[in-house]
C-alpha positions as CSV (number, residue, x, y, z in Angstrom):
1,X,-59.8,18.4,-14.1
2,X,-59.7,15.6,-11.5
3,X,-56.0,16.0,-10.5
4,X,-55.2,17.6,-7.1
5,X,-52.1,18.4,-5.1
6,X,-48.8,17.7,-6.9
7,X,-50.5,16.4,-10.1
8,X,-52.5,19.7,-10.3
9,X,-49.3,21.7,-9.8
10,X,-47.6,19.6,-12.5
11,X,-50.3,20.4,-15.0
12,X,-50.5,24.1,-14.0
13,X,-46.7,24.7,-14.5
14,X,-46.7,22.5,-17.7
15,X,-44.1,20.1,-16.3
16,X,-43.2,16.7,-17.7
17,X,-44.8,13.8,-15.8
18,X,-42.3,12.9,-13.2
19,X,-45.1,11.8,-10.9
20,X,-46.3,8.8,-12.9
21,X,-48.6,6.9,-10.6
22,X,-47.7,8.9,-7.5
23,X,-50.6,11.3,-7.9
24,X,-53.8,12.4,-6.2
25,X,-57.1,12.7,-8.0
26,X,-60.8,13.4,-7.1
27,X,-62.9,10.3,-6.8
28,X,-66.3,9.2,-5.4
29,X,-65.0,8.3,-1.9
30,X,-65.9,9.5,1.5
31,X,-62.4,10.0,2.8
32,X,-58.9,10.2,1.4
33,X,-57.7,6.8,0.4
34,X,-54.1,5.7,-0.4
35,X,-53.9,2.9,-3.0
36,X,-51.0,0.4,-3.2
37,X,-49.8,1.7,-6.5
38,X,-49.3,5.2,-5.1
39,X,-52.6,6.8,-6.2
40,X,-54.4,8.9,-3.7
41,X,-58.2,9.2,-4.0
42,X,-59.7,12.4,-2.7
43,X,-63.4,13.2,-2.0
44,X,-64.6,16.4,-3.6
45,X,-65.5,18.0,-0.3
46,X,-61.7,18.0,0.6
47,X,-60.5,19.3,-2.7
48,X,-58.3,22.4,-2.4
49,X,-59.2,25.7,-4.2
50,X,-57.7,26.1,-7.7
51,X,-54.6,28.1,-6.5
52,X,-50.9,27.1,-6.4
53,X,-50.9,27.8,-2.6
54,X,-53.9,25.7,-1.7
55,X,-52.7,22.7,-3.8
56,X,-49.2,23.0,-2.4
57,X,-50.5,23.0,1.2
58,X,-52.8,20.0,0.3
59,X,-49.8,18.2,-1.2
60,X,-47.5,18.7,1.7
61,X,-50.2,17.5,4.1
62,X,-51.3,14.4,2.2
63,X,-48.5,13.5,-0.3
64,X,-45.3,14.4,1.4
65,X,-42.4,16.5,0.0
66,X,-41.7,16.9,-3.7
67,X,-39.0,19.5,-3.8
68,X,-39.1,19.7,-7.6
69,X,-42.8,20.6,-7.9
70,X,-42.8,22.7,-4.8
71,X,-39.9,24.8,-6.2
72,X,-41.8,25.2,-9.5
73,X,-44.9,26.3,-7.6
74,X,-43.1,28.7,-5.3
75,X,-41.4,30.4,-8.2
76,X,-44.8,31.3,-9.6
77,X,-46.7,31.9,-6.3
78,X,-47.4,35.5,-5.5
79,X,-45.5,36.1,-2.3
80,X,-48.3,38.2,-0.9
81,X,-50.5,35.1,-0.8
82,X,-47.9,33.1,1.2
83,X,-47.4,36.1,3.6
84,X,-51.2,36.2,4.3
85,X,-51.2,32.4,4.8
86,X,-48.3,32.6,7.3
87,X,-49.8,35.6,9.2
88,X,-53.2,33.8,9.4
89,X,-51.6,30.6,10.9
90,X,-48.0,31.2,11.9
91,X,-47.6,27.8,13.6
92,X,-49.0,25.7,10.7
93,X,-46.3,23.2,9.9
94,X,-47.2,23.2,6.2
95,X,-47.3,27.0,5.9
96,X,-43.9,27.1,7.7
97,X,-42.4,24.6,5.3
98,X,-43.6,26.7,2.3
99,X,-42.3,29.9,3.9
100,X,-38.9,28.3,4.6
101,X,-38.6,26.9,1.1
102,X,-39.7,30.1,-0.5
103,X,-37.0,32.1,1.3
104,X,-34.3,29.5,0.7
105,X,-35.1,29.3,-3.0
106,X,-35.3,33.1,-3.4
107,X,-32.4,33.8,-1.0
108,X,-34.4,36.6,0.7
109,X,-37.1,37.1,3.3
110,X,-40.7,37.1,2.2
111,X,-41.5,40.8,1.3
112,X,-43.1,42.6,4.3
113,X,-42.6,39.6,6.7
114,X,-40.1,40.8,9.2
115,X,-41.0,38.1,11.7
116,X,-43.2,35.0,10.9
117,X,-44.1,34.8,14.6
118,X,-43.5,31.1,14.8
119,X,-43.8,29.7,18.3
120,X,-44.1,26.0,17.6
121,X,-41.7,23.1,18.0
122,X,-39.2,22.4,15.3
123,X,-40.5,20.2,12.5
124,X,-38.5,18.1,10.0
125,X,-38.9,19.1,6.3
126,X,-38.9,15.4,5.4
127,X,-40.8,13.0,7.7
128,X,-38.2,10.3,8.6
129,X,-41.1,7.8,8.7
130,X,-41.6,8.2,5.0
131,X,-38.2,9.4,3.6
132,X,-34.6,8.6,3.9
133,X,-33.0,11.6,5.5
134,X,-29.6,13.2,6.1
135,X,-28.0,15.4,8.6
136,X,-30.2,18.1,10.2
137,X,-29.7,21.8,9.5
138,X,-31.9,23.9,11.8
139,X,-33.6,27.1,10.7
140,X,-34.7,29.2,13.7
141,X,-36.8,31.7,11.7
142,X,-39.3,29.1,10.6
143,X,-38.4,26.4,13.2
144,X,-37.9,23.9,10.3
145,X,-35.2,21.2,10.3
146,X,-33.9,20.6,6.8
147,X,-33.0,17.0,6.7
148,X,-32.6,16.1,3.1
149,X,-30.0,13.8,1.6
150,X,-28.1,16.9,0.3
151,X,-28.9,20.6,0.4
152,X,-31.2,22.8,-1.6
153,X,-28.7,23.0,-4.4
154,X,-28.7,19.3,-4.8
155,X,-31.1,17.0,-2.9
156,X,-32.1,13.6,-4.3
157,X,-35.2,12.2,-2.7
158,X,-35.9,8.6,-1.8
159,X,-39.3,7.5,-0.4
160,X,-39.6,4.6,2.1
161,X,-42.0,2.6,0.0
162,X,-43.2,-0.9,1.1
163,X,-41.0,-2.5,-1.6
164,X,-37.9,-0.6,-0.4
165,X,-38.6,-1.3,3.3
166,X,-39.2,-5.0,2.6
167,X,-35.8,-5.3,0.9
168,X,-34.1,-3.4,3.7
169,X,-35.4,-5.8,6.3
170,X,-33.4,-8.6,4.6
171,X,-30.2,-7.0,5.7
172,X,-28.3,-7.8,2.5
173,X,-24.9,-6.6,3.7
174,X,-25.2,-8.4,7.0
175,X,-26.0,-11.6,5.1
176,X,-23.0,-11.0,2.8
177,X,-20.8,-10.9,5.9
178,X,-22.3,-14.1,7.2
179,X,-21.9,-15.7,3.8
180,X,-18.2,-14.8,3.6
181,X,-17.5,-16.3,7.0
182,X,-19.4,-19.5,6.2
183,X,-17.6,-20.5,3.1
184,X,-14.0,-20.4,4.4
185,X,-11.1,-18.3,3.3
186,X,-9.9,-20.4,0.4
187,X,-13.3,-20.9,-1.2
188,X,-14.1,-17.2,-0.7
189,X,-11.0,-16.2,-2.5
190,X,-12.0,-18.4,-5.5
191,X,-15.5,-17.1,-5.5
192,X,-14.3,-13.5,-5.4
193,X,-11.9,-14.1,-8.3
194,X,-15.0,-15.2,-10.2
195,X,-17.0,-12.2,-9.0
196,X,-14.4,-9.7,-10.2
197,X,-14.2,-11.3,-13.6
198,X,-18.0,-11.7,-13.9
199,X,-18.7,-8.2,-12.7
200,X,-16.3,-6.8,-15.3
201,X,-17.9,-8.8,-18.1
202,X,-21.4,-7.9,-16.9
203,X,-20.7,-4.2,-16.8
204,X,-19.3,-4.2,-20.3
205,X,-22.2,-6.5,-21.5
206,X,-24.7,-3.9,-20.3
207,X,-23.0,-1.5,-22.7
208,X,-23.2,-4.0,-25.5
209,X,-19.4,-4.7,-25.4
210,X,-17.3,-7.7,-24.9
211,X,-14.0,-6.5,-23.4
212,X,-10.7,-7.9,-24.7
213,X,-8.2,-9.3,-22.1
214,X,-6.5,-6.0,-21.6
215,X,-9.8,-4.1,-21.0
216,X,-11.1,-6.8,-18.7
217,X,-7.9,-6.8,-16.7
218,X,-7.9,-3.0,-16.2
219,X,-11.5,-2.9,-15.2
220,X,-11.1,-5.8,-12.7
221,X,-8.1,-4.0,-11.3
222,X,-10.3,-0.9,-10.9
223,X,-12.9,-2.9,-9.1
224,X,-10.3,-4.1,-6.6
225,X,-9.6,-0.4,-5.7
226,X,-13.2,0.1,-4.6
227,X,-12.3,-0.6,-1.0
228,X,-9.5,2.0,-0.9
229,X,-10.5,4.7,1.5
230,X,-10.5,7.7,-0.8
231,X,-13.2,10.4,-1.0
232,X,-14.7,11.1,-4.4
233,X,-13.2,14.2,-6.0
234,X,-13.1,15.4,-9.6
235,X,-9.5,14.3,-9.9
236,X,-10.3,10.8,-8.7
237,X,-13.4,10.5,-11.0
238,X,-11.3,11.6,-13.9
239,X,-8.6,9.0,-13.0
240,X,-11.3,6.3,-12.8
241,X,-12.9,7.4,-16.1
242,X,-9.5,7.2,-17.8
243,X,-9.2,3.6,-16.4
244,X,-12.5,2.6,-18.0
245,X,-11.7,4.1,-21.4
246,X,-9.2,2.7,-23.9
247,X,-9.6,5.4,-26.7
248,X,-7.1,8.1,-25.8
249,X,-9.4,10.8,-27.5
250,X,-12.2,9.9,-25.0
251,X,-10.1,10.2,-21.9
252,X,-11.3,13.1,-19.8
253,X,-9.2,15.7,-18.0
254,X,-12.1,17.3,-16.1
255,X,-15.9,17.1,-16.0
256,X,-17.3,17.8,-19.4
257,X,-17.4,21.2,-20.9
258,X,-19.8,20.4,-23.8
259,X,-23.3,19.1,-24.1
260,X,-23.7,15.4,-24.1
261,X,-26.6,13.3,-25.3
262,X,-27.7,9.6,-25.4
263,X,-28.9,8.4,-28.8
264,X,-30.4,5.4,-30.5
265,X,-29.2,4.1,-33.9
266,X,-31.3,6.8,-35.5
267,X,-29.8,10.0,-36.9
268,X,-30.9,13.4,-35.8
269,X,-33.0,14.7,-32.9
270,X,-35.6,11.9,-33.2
271,X,-32.9,9.5,-32.1
272,X,-32.0,11.4,-28.9
273,X,-33.3,9.5,-25.9
274,X,-31.8,11.6,-23.1
275,X,-30.1,14.9,-22.7
276,X,-28.1,15.3,-19.4
277,X,-27.8,18.7,-17.8
278,X,-25.8,21.4,-19.5
279,X,-22.1,21.5,-18.6
280,X,-22.2,24.3,-16.1
281,X,-25.1,22.8,-14.2
282,X,-23.5,19.3,-14.4
283,X,-20.4,20.6,-12.7
284,X,-22.5,22.2,-9.9
285,X,-24.5,19.0,-9.5
286,X,-21.4,16.9,-9.3
287,X,-20.1,19.1,-6.5
288,X,-23.3,18.3,-4.6
289,X,-23.2,14.6,-5.5
290,X,-19.6,14.2,-4.4
291,X,-20.6,15.8,-1.0
292,X,-23.5,13.3,-0.7
293,X,-21.1,10.4,-1.7
294,X,-18.5,11.4,0.9
295,X,-20.8,12.1,3.8
296,X,-23.2,9.1,4.3
297,X,-25.3,9.6,7.4
298,X,-24.7,6.7,9.8
299,X,-28.4,5.8,9.8
300,X,-28.6,5.7,6.0
301,X,-28.4,2.2,4.6
302,X,-25.2,1.7,2.6
303,X,-26.9,0.1,-0.4
304,X,-29.5,2.9,-0.5
305,X,-26.6,5.4,-0.4
306,X,-24.7,3.6,-3.1
307,X,-27.8,3.5,-5.4
308,X,-28.4,7.3,-4.9
309,X,-24.8,8.0,-5.9
310,X,-24.7,5.6,-8.8
311,X,-28.0,6.7,-10.5
312,X,-27.6,10.4,-9.8
313,X,-24.1,10.1,-11.4
314,X,-25.4,8.5,-14.5
315,X,-28.3,11.0,-14.8
316,X,-25.8,13.9,-14.5
317,X,-23.5,12.2,-17.0
318,X,-20.4,14.3,-16.1
319,X,-18.1,12.8,-18.9
320,X,-18.5,12.4,-22.6
321,X,-17.9,8.6,-22.4
322,X,-17.6,5.9,-19.7
323,X,-20.5,7.1,-17.5
324,X,-22.4,3.8,-17.4
325,X,-19.5,1.6,-16.3
326,X,-18.3,4.3,-13.9
327,X,-21.8,4.6,-12.4
328,X,-21.9,0.9,-11.6
329,X,-18.3,1.1,-10.2
330,X,-19.6,3.8,-7.8
331,X,-21.9,1.2,-6.2
332,X,-18.9,-0.8,-5.2
333,X,-17.0,2.3,-4.2
334,X,-19.7,3.4,-1.8
335,X,-20.1,-0.1,-0.4
336,X,-16.3,-0.3,0.0
337,X,-16.3,2.9,2.0
338,X,-19.1,1.8,4.3
339,X,-17.2,-0.9,6.3
340,X,-20.3,-3.1,5.9
341,X,-18.5,-5.7,3.8
342,X,-15.5,-7.9,4.4
343,X,-12.2,-6.6,2.9
344,X,-12.2,-7.0,-0.9
345,X,-15.7,-8.5,-0.9
346,X,-17.6,-7.7,-4.1
347,X,-21.2,-8.3,-4.9
348,X,-21.5,-9.0,-8.7
349,X,-24.3,-6.5,-9.1
350,X,-23.7,-5.9,-12.8
351,X,-24.2,-9.6,-13.4
352,X,-27.6,-9.4,-11.8
353,X,-28.4,-6.2,-13.7
354,X,-27.6,-7.9,-17.0
355,X,-29.9,-10.7,-16.1
356,X,-32.7,-8.1,-15.4
357,X,-32.0,-5.6,-18.2
358,X,-35.7,-4.8,-18.6
359,X,-36.0,-3.8,-15.0
360,X,-32.7,-1.8,-15.2
361,X,-34.1,0.1,-18.2
362,X,-37.3,0.8,-16.2
363,X,-35.3,2.1,-13.3
364,X,-33.4,4.4,-15.6
365,X,-36.4,5.7,-17.5
366,X,-38.4,6.7,-14.5
367,X,-36.3,9.8,-14.6
368,X,-34.7,10.0,-18.0
369,X,-37.9,9.6,-20.0
370,X,-39.7,12.7,-18.6
371,X,-36.4,14.6,-18.4
372,X,-36.1,14.2,-22.1
373,X,-38.9,16.7,-22.5
374,X,-37.0,19.4,-20.7
375,X,-34.7,20.0,-23.7
376,X,-35.7,20.8,-27.3
377,X,-33.0,19.3,-29.6
378,X,-32.5,20.6,-33.1
379,X,-30.3,18.8,-35.7
380,X,-28.6,20.6,-38.5
381,X,-26.8,17.6,-40.0
382,X,-23.7,15.7,-39.1
383,X,-22.7,16.5,-35.5
384,X,-24.5,19.9,-35.5
385,X,-27.0,19.8,-32.7
386,X,-28.5,22.7,-30.7
387,X,-30.1,22.4,-27.3
388,X,-32.9,24.7,-26.0
389,X,-33.7,24.0,-22.3
390,X,-37.1,24.8,-20.7
391,X,-37.1,27.5,-18.1
392,X,-36.5,26.0,-14.6
393,X,-35.3,22.7,-16.0
394,X,-32.4,22.6,-13.5
395,X,-35.0,22.0,-10.8
396,X,-35.7,18.5,-11.9
397,X,-32.0,17.6,-11.9
398,X,-31.5,19.1,-8.4
399,X,-34.3,17.2,-6.8
400,X,-34.5,13.9,-8.7
401,X,-36.7,11.2,-7.1
402,X,-34.6,8.1,-7.0
403,X,-37.0,5.8,-5.2
404,X,-37.4,3.2,-8.0
405,X,-33.6,3.1,-8.8
406,X,-33.0,2.5,-5.1
407,X,-35.5,-0.4,-5.0
408,X,-33.9,-1.9,-8.1
409,X,-30.4,-1.7,-6.7
410,X,-31.5,-3.3,-3.4
411,X,-33.1,-6.1,-5.4
412,X,-30.0,-6.6,-7.5
413,X,-27.7,-6.6,-4.4
414,X,-29.9,-9.4,-3.0
415,X,-29.8,-11.4,-6.3
416,X,-26.1,-11.0,-6.7
417,X,-25.6,-12.5,-3.2
418,X,-28.4,-15.1,-3.0
419,X,-28.3,-16.2,-6.6
420,X,-25.0,-15.5,-8.3
421,X,-22.4,-15.7,-5.4
422,X,-24.1,-18.7,-3.7
423,X,-24.5,-20.5,-7.0
424,X,-20.8,-20.0,-7.8
425,X,-19.7,-21.4,-4.4
426,X,-22.0,-24.3,-5.0
427,X,-20.5,-24.9,-8.4
428,X,-16.9,-24.6,-7.0
429,X,-17.8,-27.3,-4.4
430,X,-19.3,-29.5,-7.1
431,X,-16.2,-28.9,-9.3
432,X,-13.8,-29.9,-6.4
433,X,-15.9,-33.0,-5.7
434,X,-16.0,-34.2,-9.3
435,X,-12.3,-33.3,-9.9
436,X,-11.2,-35.3,-6.9
437,X,-13.4,-38.2,-7.8
438,X,-12.2,-38.4,-11.4
439,X,-8.5,-37.9,-10.5
440,X,-8.7,-40.8,-8.0
441,X,-9.7,-43.1,-10.8
442,X,-8.3,-41.8,-14.1
443,X,-5.3,-40.0,-15.5
444,X,-6.0,-37.1,-17.9
445,X,-4.9,-33.5,-18.3
446,X,-6.0,-31.1,-15.7
447,X,-7.1,-28.5,-18.2
448,X,-9.2,-31.1,-20.1
449,X,-10.9,-32.2,-16.9
450,X,-11.6,-28.7,-15.8
451,X,-13.1,-27.7,-19.2
452,X,-15.2,-30.9,-19.3
453,X,-16.6,-30.3,-15.8
454,X,-17.6,-26.8,-16.7
455,X,-19.0,-27.7,-20.1
456,X,-21.1,-30.6,-18.7
457,X,-22.4,-28.5,-15.8
458,X,-23.4,-25.7,-18.2
459,X,-25.1,-28.2,-20.4
460,X,-27.3,-29.5,-17.6
461,X,-25.3,-32.6,-16.8
462,X,-24.8,-34.0,-20.3
463,X,-21.9,-34.0,-22.8
464,X,-22.8,-33.1,-26.4
465,X,-21.6,-35.3,-29.3
466,X,-19.6,-32.3,-30.6
467,X,-17.7,-32.1,-27.4
468,X,-17.2,-35.9,-27.3
469,X,-15.6,-35.7,-30.8
470,X,-13.4,-32.8,-29.7
471,X,-11.9,-34.8,-26.9
472,X,-12.0,-38.2,-28.5
473,X,-8.3,-38.2,-29.4
474,X,-7.1,-37.7,-25.9
475,X,-9.8,-38.8,-23.5
476,X,-11.2,-42.3,-23.6
477,X,-15.0,-42.8,-24.1
478,X,-15.6,-44.5,-20.8
479,X,-13.7,-41.7,-19.0
480,X,-15.9,-39.1,-20.8
481,X,-18.9,-41.1,-19.6
482,X,-17.6,-41.2,-16.1
483,X,-17.1,-37.4,-15.9
484,X,-20.5,-36.7,-17.3
485,X,-22.1,-39.2,-14.8
486,X,-20.2,-37.7,-11.9
487,X,-21.3,-34.1,-12.8
488,X,-24.9,-35.2,-13.2
489,X,-24.9,-37.1,-9.9
490,X,-23.3,-34.2,-8.1
491,X,-25.8,-31.8,-9.6
492,X,-28.5,-34.0,-8.1
493,X,-26.8,-33.8,-4.7
494,X,-25.8,-37.5,-4.8
495,X,-22.5,-38.6,-3.1
496,X,-19.9,-39.7,-5.7
497,X,-18.4,-42.2,-3.3
498,X,-21.4,-44.4,-4.1
499,X,-20.2,-44.8,-7.7
500,X,-18.4,-48.1,-8.2
501,X,-14.9,-48.1,-9.7
502,X,-14.7,-49.1,-13.4
């Protein structure tokens, strides 16, 4: 077997492949090499011995911290081996991290180790150069600073990959503030009215739905509440879930008390694509997630924080229905609580997600696809399903790696601002220009003019014959031509004042 480190541990414990390309393997190299895709090449002379302890130490040193795989290894590792390791090198940072994690996970001291004898400086569990970190909790016994995004009951992990760091350097929320100031109050209000409506339609469209007027109005009203300064609680989330659901039988009164599942249009276990955690675990995880949502460290980027809360929520799936739309609402809730956006400013992120559905699915399946293997589903007909969870399956939900979902959310936040919001403002400016130009020359209904401008713009600057026939009984042909010409010229950036009067 050529796998080493976390990949070796993953194989040894029989875990699903949550690592994907983030793995180390033996290769014909002279030194350890880190490839751009996350693969680590290791020379045979540096390969660890075939024990959980040696591979865990190697992984901590060369691959960083994977709490899920470390927890699985430490539950199987004979404590006597770890005690001998600590006694042999009490100040080793990697041995100290393993000792700290073993004791925290087992809620007891290592047997026979009264005092580890650590006399070194404190070391962070997660290296801030390579991970997004939270508040520090100091452990004097091991001289380890726990600095995860949560605690050891629920601690999502996000790595500072080159892709994530490149997106962070763009300061998306700072540019959103500058954009809001640059367009003027009146134009901003019109653009935001479009953003709320489009975000509503986009979020429903991702679920394969087209909301009626009542549904759309209620969800848009919900979005406008995202800036209200309210911490996430179970009661608030229940209230929000009720606002996204129209079927009274699907409205929740608490976090779910039954097993949920996601399923394709295929009956039986073969159609089940994802099984979220069991109800009791889901409630526990939601308590951890709500704490993470309500306590964003000042140094943690607000969009990163929003992505963690949103995707962790949808993976936990705390309700029987409405989880998808509510997860996307939580992006706006977290951004609204951050004070990084102007009042009532909304990035139409669901619009961008809908435009990039393949990438959205990829971000979701980085966790959901391997997690599907954690539960054996049996179907006995109708709605009779049974669920048999693998031992230790809770570990993967407690320490989910959300790096790719974070990168995707950052990219969608940028697209929602630079593509969709800016394009809408540009269209509104074009609309005003054409409307003013035509009104100065012709007399026709305002609703007809507005519809014609939008239609011609969406059709690339031309008016179809079908549309011409539809308006022929109330708009003269030469006026239709003038409107089409004005829209076309405006789309090319030409000044309409250069057009001669008819």
